[in-house]
C-alpha positions in Angstrom: -39.9 2.9 -219.9 -36.3 1.2 -219.8 -36.2 -1.7 -218.1 -34.5 -2.5 -214.7 -32.7 -5.5 -213.5 -31.2 -6.2 -210.0 -28.8 -8.7 -209.2 -27.6 -9.8 -205.7 -23.8 -10.3 -204.9 -23.8 -12.7 -202.0 -20.3 -12.9 -201.6 -19.8 -9.7 -200.4 -19.2 -8.7 -196.6 -22.6 -7.0 -196.4 -25.5 -7.7 -198.7 -25.0 -5.7 -202.0 -27.3 -5.2 -204.7 -26.6 -3.8 -208.4 -29.2 -2.0 -209.9 -28.8 -1.8 -214.1 -30.6 0.5 -216.1 -30.6 0.6 -219.8 -30.5 4.7 -219.6 -28.4 5.0 -216.7 -24.8 3.9 -215.3 -24.9 0.6 -213.2 -25.4 1.8 -209.4 -24.8 0.0 -206.3 -27.1 0.0 -203.3 -25.5 -1.3 -200.0 -25.9 -1.6 -196.1 -23.5 0.5 -194.1 -22.6 -0.1 -190.4 -22.7 3.3 -188.0 -22.0 3.7 -184.4 -24.5 6.0 -182.7 -24.8 7.9 -179.5 -28.2 7.3 -177.8 -27.6 8.5 -174.4 -25.4 11.2 -173.2 -24.7 15.0 -173.9 -23.8 14.1 -178.1 -27.3 12.3 -178.4 -27.6 12.1 -182.5 -24.0 12.0 -182.9 -22.7 9.4 -184.9 -19.8 7.9 -187.2 -19.8 5.5 -190.3 -17.8 2.3 -189.4 -16.1 2.5 -192.9 -12.9 2.0 -191.9 -10.4 -1.1 -189.7 -10.4 1.2 -186.6 -12.5 3.6 -184.9 -11.1 5.7 -181.8 -13.3 7.1 -179.0 -12.8 9.6 -176.8 -13.1 13.2 -175.7 -9.8 14.2 -177.6 -10.7 16.0 -180.9 -8.4 13.3 -182.8 -10.9 10.7 -182.0 -13.2 9.5 -184.9 -16.3 9.7 -182.4 -15.6 12.7 -180.2 -17.5 12.8 -177.0 -18.2 15.8 -174.7 -19.5 13.7 -171.6 -17.0 14.7 -168.7 -16.7 10.8 -167.7 -14.9 10.0 -171.3 -11.2 9.6 -171.2 -9.1 11.5 -173.8 -8.6 8.2 -175.2 -11.3 5.7 -173.9 -11.7 3.1 -176.3 -11.4 1.8 -179.8 -13.1 -0.7 -182.1 -11.0 -2.7 -184.6 -12.6 -4.3 -187.6 -11.5 -8.7 -187.3 -12.7 -11.6 -188.9 -15.0 -12.1 -186.0 -17.0 -8.9 -185.7 -15.9 -5.6 -184.6 -13.8 -6.1 -181.4 -14.1 -3.4 -178.5 -10.8 -2.6 -176.5 -10.7 -0.3 -173.7 -7.7 1.9 -173.6 -7.0 2.0 -170.0 -10.0 4.7 -169.7 -10.5 6.3 -166.1 -14.6 5.3 -165.9 -14.2 2.0 -168.0 -16.2 0.6 -170.8 -18.9 -1.4 -170.1 -21.0 -4.2 -172.4 -23.7 -6.4 -171.5 -23.6 -5.0 -167.8 -20.0 -6.0 -167.5 -16.9 -3.6 -167.2 -14.4 -5.0 -170.0 -11.2 -4.9 -171.5 -11.8 -6.4 -174.7 -14.7 -8.2 -176.3 -16.4 -8.9 -179.7 -19.8 -6.8 -180.1 -22.3 -7.9 -181.9 -24.6 -5.8 -184.3 -27.3 -4.1 -182.5 -25.5 -4.3 -178.8 -25.3 -1.1 -176.7 -22.2 0.0 -175.2 -21.7 2.1 -172.5 -18.6 4.7 -172.7 -18.6 6.7 -169.3 -22.2 7.5 -168.9 -22.8 7.8 -172.5 -24.5 4.7 -174.4 -23.5 3.9 -177.8 -25.5 1.4 -180.0 -23.5 -0.5 -182.7 -26.2 -0.6 -185.8 -26.5 -1.9 -189.4 -28.4 0.5 -191.8 -30.2 -0.4 -194.7 -29.4 2.7 -197.2 -30.1 3.3 -200.7 -26.7 5.0 -201.6 -26.7 4.6 -205.3 -22.9 4.8 -206.1 -22.0 5.1 -210.0 -20.3 1.6 -211.0 -18.3 1.2 -214.1 -19.6 -1.7 -216.7 -15.8 -2.9 -217.1 -14.7 -6.2 -215.5 -11.2 -5.1 -215.9 -8.8 -1.9 -215.9 -5.6 -2.3 -217.3 -4.1 -5.5 -215.5 -6.6 -5.3 -212.6 -9.6 -7.7 -212.9 -13.0 -7.9 -211.0 -16.6 -8.5 -211.3 -17.6 -7.5 -207.9 -19.2 -4.2 -206.9 -16.1 -3.5 -205.1 -13.8 -3.5 -208.2 -16.5 -1.7 -210.6 -16.5 1.1 -208.1 -12.7 1.3 -208.1 -12.9 1.2 -212.0 -15.3 3.8 -211.9 -12.7 6.1 -209.9 -9.9 5.1 -212.3 -11.8 5.9 -215.4 -12.4 9.3 -214.2 -8.9 10.1 -212.4 -7.4 8.7 -215.9 -9.1 11.7 -217.8 -7.3 14.4 -215.7 -3.7 15.0 -214.2 -5.3 14.7 -210.6 -2.8 13.4 -208.1 -4.0 10.3 -206.9 -3.2 8.5 -203.4 -3.9 4.5 -203.6 -4.8 3.4 -200.2 -5.5 -0.5 -198.8 -3.5 -3.6 -197.6 -0.3 -4.8 -199.1 -1.0 -6.9 -202.0 -4.3 -5.5 -203.4 -3.1 -4.2 -206.7 -2.1 -0.8 -205.9 0.7 -0.7 -208.7 -1.1 -2.4 -210.9 -4.0 0.7 -210.2 -1.2 3.3 -210.8 0.1 1.5 -214.2 -3.8 1.5 -215.4 -3.9 5.2 -214.6 -1.0 5.9 -216.6 -1.8 3.8 -219.2 -5.5 4.9 -219.8 -4.1 8.8 -219.4 -3.1 11.5 -221.5 0.8 10.6 -220.6 0.5 7.1 -221.8 3.4 7.7 -224.0 5.4 8.8 -221.3 7.6 7.3 -218.7 6.2 5.3 -216.0 8.9 5.4 -213.2 8.5 3.9 -209.7 10.1 4.8 -206.4 9.4 2.4 -203.6 10.0 4.5 -200.4 10.1 1.7 -198.0 12.8 0.0 -200.2 15.3 3.0 -200.3 17.7 3.8 -197.4 16.9 7.1 -195.8 20.1 8.2 -196.7 19.7 7.6 -200.4 16.0 8.6 -200.8 16.6 12.4 -201.6 19.1 11.3 -204.4 16.7 8.8 -205.7 14.2 11.6 -205.9 15.6 14.4 -206.9 19.1 13.3 -208.3 22.7 14.7 -207.4 25.6 16.5 -208.8 28.9 14.8 -209.3 30.9 15.2 -206.0 28.4 16.4 -203.7 28.9 13.3 -201.5 31.4 10.6 -201.3 29.7 8.2 -203.6 28.5 10.5 -206.2 31.0 9.6 -209.1 28.7 11.1 -211.6 25.9 13.5 -212.4 22.5 11.7 -211.6 19.0 12.7 -212.5 16.3 11.8 -210.1 13.1 10.1 -210.3 11.0 13.5 -210.8 13.3 13.9 -213.9 13.2 10.6 -215.2 9.5 10.9 -215.1 9.2 14.2 -217.2 6.0 14.0 -219.5 5.1 10.9 -217.7 3.8 9.5 -214.5 5.8 8.9 -211.2 4.1 6.5 -208.6 5.7 6.7 -205.4 4.8 3.4 -203.7 4.8 3.4 -199.7 4.7 6.9 -199.3 3.8 6.7 -195.7 7.5 5.6 -195.3 9.0 8.8 -196.4 11.1 10.2 -193.6 9.8 13.4 -192.1 12.7 15.6 -193.1 12.2 15.1 -196.7 8.4 15.7 -197.0 8.5 19.3 -197.0 10.9 19.0 -199.9 8.3 16.7 -201.7 5.8 19.0 -201.0 7.6 21.9 -202.6 8.3 20.0 -205.7 4.9 19.1 -206.2 3.4 23.0 -205.4 6.5 24.5 -207.6 7.0 21.9 -210.3 10.6 22.3 -209.7 13.5 20.0 -208.5 16.9 20.8 -207.6 19.5 18.1 -207.3 21.9 17.7 -204.4 24.8 19.9 -205.0 23.3 22.3 -207.3 21.6 25.5 -206.7 19.7 25.8 -210.3 16.2 24.5 -210.2 14.9 22.2 -213.0 11.4 22.5 -214.4 9.6 18.9 -214.2 6.2 18.0 -215.9 4.9 14.8 -214.0 1.8 13.5 -212.7 1.8 12.0 -209.2 0.2 9.0 -208.2 1.3 7.6 -204.4 0.4 4.6 -202.7 0.2 3.4 -198.9 -0.8 0.8 -196.8 -0.7 2.9 -193.9 -3.6 4.8 -192.5 -2.3 8.0 -193.2 -5.0 10.5 -191.1 -3.4 8.5 -188.0 -0.1 9.2 -189.2 -0.8 12.8 -189.5 -2.7 12.9 -186.2 0.3 11.2 -184.5 3.2 13.5 -186.4 4.6 11.0 -188.5 3.1 12.4 -191.8 2.7 16.2 -192.6 -1.0 17.5 -193.1 -0.1 19.7 -195.9 1.4 16.8 -197.9 -1.2 14.6 -197.2 -3.7 17.2 -198.6 -1.5 17.6 -201.5 -0.9 13.9 -202.3 -4.8 12.6 -201.5 -6.5 15.0 -203.6 -8.2 12.0 -204.7 -8.3 8.9 -202.6 -8.7 5.5 -203.8 -9.1 2.6 -201.6 -8.2 -0.9 -203.0 -10.4 -3.6 -201.2 -9.0 -6.4 -199.6 -9.7 -10.0 -201.3 -11.5 -10.8 -198.1 -14.0 -7.8 -199.4 -14.4 -9.0 -202.7 -14.1 -13.2 -202.6 -16.8 -13.4 -205.6 -13.7 -12.2 -207.8 -11.7 -15.3 -206.6 -12.9 -17.5 -209.0 -12.4 -14.9 -211.9 -8.9 -14.4 -210.7 -7.8 -17.9 -210.3 -8.6 -18.6 -214.1 -7.1 -15.1 -215.1 -3.6 -16.1 -213.3 -4.1 -19.9 -215.5 -5.2 -17.9 -219.1 -1.6 -18.7 -220.2 -1.7 -22.3 -218.9 -4.3 -24.2 -221.3 -5.5 -27.9 -220.3 -5.6 -27.0 -216.7 -8.8 -26.9 -215.0 -10.4 -26.2 -211.5 -13.4 -27.8 -210.3 -16.3 -25.8 -208.6 -15.8 -27.5 -205.3 -11.9 -26.3 -205.1 -12.8 -22.6 -206.3 -15.4 -22.8 -203.3 -12.6 -23.7 -200.9 -10.0 -21.0 -202.5 -12.9 -18.5 -201.9 -13.2 -19.3 -198.3 -9.7 -19.0 -197.2 -8.2 -15.7 -195.2 -6.1 -14.4 -198.0 -4.0 -12.3 -195.4 -1.7 -11.5 -198.4 -4.5 -10.6 -200.7 -4.1 -11.3 -204.9 -0.3 -11.5 -204.2 -0.7 -14.6 -202.0 -3.7 -15.8 -204.3 -1.2 -15.7 -207.5 1.7 -17.1 -205.6 -0.5 -20.1 -204.5 -1.7 -20.6 -207.9 1.9 -20.6 -209.2 2.7 -23.0 -206.8 0.1 -25.4 -207.5 0.9 -25.4 -211.4 4.3 -27.0 -210.0 3.1 -29.4 -207.5 -0.5 -30.7 -209.1 -0.5 -33.2 -211.6 -4.4 -33.2 -212.1 -6.1 -30.0 -210.9 -4.0 -26.8 -210.0 -6.6 -25.9 -206.9 -5.5 -29.0 -205.2 -2.2 -27.7 -204.6 -3.3 -24.0 -204.5 -5.8 -24.8 -201.8 -3.5 -26.8 -199.6 -2.8 -25.2 -196.1 -5.4 -22.2 -197.2 -8.6 -23.6 -196.3 -9.0 -23.0 -192.4 -9.2 -26.9 -190.6 -12.6 -27.4 -189.3 -12.9 -25.7 -186.0 -12.8 -27.7 -183.1 -15.7 -27.1 -180.9 -14.7 -24.9 -178.3 -14.5 -26.4 -174.6 -17.5 -24.8 -172.8 -17.7 -25.0 -168.9 -20.9 -24.0 -167.4 -19.0 -24.2 -164.2 -17.7 -20.5 -164.8 -19.7 -17.2 -165.6 -20.6 -16.3 -168.9 -17.9 -13.3 -169.0 -14.9 -15.4 -167.9 -15.8 -18.1 -170.3 -16.1 -15.8 -173.3 -12.8 -13.6 -172.3 -11.0 -17.2 -172.0 -12.1 -17.8 -175.7 -11.3 -14.3 -176.9 -7.5 -14.5 -175.1 -7.0 -18.2 -176.9 -7.6 -16.7 -180.2 -5.7 -13.5 -179.7 -2.4 -15.6 -178.5 -2.9 -18.2 -181.4 -3.6 -15.0 -184.1 -0.3 -13.3 -183.1 1.9 -16.8 -182.8 1.1 -17.3 -186.3 1.3 -13.6 -187.5 4.8 -13.5 -185.9 6.1 -16.6 -187.3 5.0 -15.3 -191.0 6.6 -12.0 -190.5 9.6 -13.4 -189.1 9.1 -11.4 -185.6 9.0 -7.8 -187.4 6.4 -6.0 -185.5 6.2 -3.3 -187.9 5.0 -5.3 -190.5 2.9 -7.8 -188.2 1.1 -4.6 -187.3 0.8 -3.4 -191.1 -0.7 -6.8 -192.0 -2.9 -7.4 -189.4 -4.3 -3.5 -189.8 -3.6 -2.6 -186.2 -1.4 0.0 -184.4 2.0 -1.1 -183.6 1.7 0.1 -180.0 -1.5 -1.9 -179.6 0.0 -4.8 -181.0 3.0 -4.4 -178.7 0.3 -4.3 -175.8 -1.2 -7.6 -176.9 2.3 -9.3 -177.1 2.9 -8.3 -173.6 -0.3 -9.4 -172.5 0.4 -12.8 -174.0 4.3 -12.7 -173.2 5.3 -13.2 -176.7 8.5 -11.9 -177.5 10.3 -10.6 -180.9 12.3 -13.5 -182.4 
C-alpha cells in the first residue's frame, strides 16, 4: 500500500488540503461556496460562487435564473469584496431583503438567507472532496509558486503545452498572463519559432488591422512600404494577443476568419497568405459578460477560449508571497528579509498583484540599507483599523448601512486617485462593471478628475 500525506494550506482564502500519494499525482480537496434556492418555484436550483460577480434575475442571461414572477429581469447581484459577498439590489420592482429588511446594498455572511421577490436563497459553504490534479512543479517558465492555486495552473499549462490548442488566459492585471503565454511557447512544440506579442489595448483602433494582418505599400496614407502583420511574423511560432477584450467589434470577424481558415490578407491586397500559428490570448475582462452585452462576438469567444485558464490574484495565493519576494531578490546577494516583514507583506491587499509586488521589492532595494522589506512594506500594510464609532441610539440597519457607505466612498476615492480618474481602468481593477462603478460614484457624488 502506498503512503499518503496530507498538508493543509492555511494561507488560501478557503481551507485547502493537498493529498500526496506515491502512486498518483497530487490532488486538491477544497471547500466551495454556492447560492441555492431553498424556497420558490426553482427550488434546488443553485450556482457556484466561483467568479467575482453573480447576477440574479428572471432574464436568461443571469447567472442564477429564477422563474418567480415577483423577480425582476435583472433583480440583484452579488460581488466578491475583501469584506465578503456584497449583495446589491438593481432597482427591482419587489425588492431584495436580508434579515427581515429591504436592502439596497449589504455584506452577506455565509449561511444567510436572502429574499429575492418571493424566492428564498441561501448562501452556503459546502465541503466537497473535489479532487483536482495538481502539478508537482513549483515553477513553470518564469512563473513561480508553491500554492495549490498555482500548481493547478501549472497542471493545465503542462497539458496545454503538449498540443497547439488555443488558450485563453483570464485574470486581473498583473497576475502573470504574459509569463504564462511565454511559458506555453517555451515548453511547446513551437519553442524554436517566434513568440510575437500584440497588445490589443495599446494599439490605436485605426492601426490594429494593419498590426495584425499587415498592409501593402500605398494602401493608406502612411503606408510607405509593404509590411507583414503579426500573424505572418509569428508563422511557425506563437502569437500572443494580450487584452483581446479590447479588440474593436468590427475587427472580430476578421480575426475569427483567420483562426478558422489559417489565411490572412494584407490591407490593399487580394491574395491570401497561409499562416501556421498557435494562438494564445489574454484578458482581464469578463468575456462571457462582454458577449451577453454585445461587445464581444460569441463565436470568437468560443474559438479563442478552447481552453480557459484563470490566473489567480495574489490575494488568492498569499502563501506564495515569501517565495516570490525571495525569487525577485535572487540576483541581489546579501539582502535578507525577516519573517516578520514577510508576514506584513503577506497581509497587504496587492490590488496590482505580482507586478505591484515586484515594483515594491525593487523600490525597497533602492531605499533600504538593511532589509529590503522595510521599504517594500512601506505603505502596504493596512494601518491598524480605527474602531468604528458605534451608536446604539440608531437601529442596527441604519448603523450598518452607514458603515458600508463610508467604506464604499473611501475605497472609490482611493481607487480613482490611483487610476487618475480613469473610470474604465478603475472598474477593471476593482473587478466591477463600469456602469455599477458609475452608479456608486453618483451615489457618493464623486467626479472624474
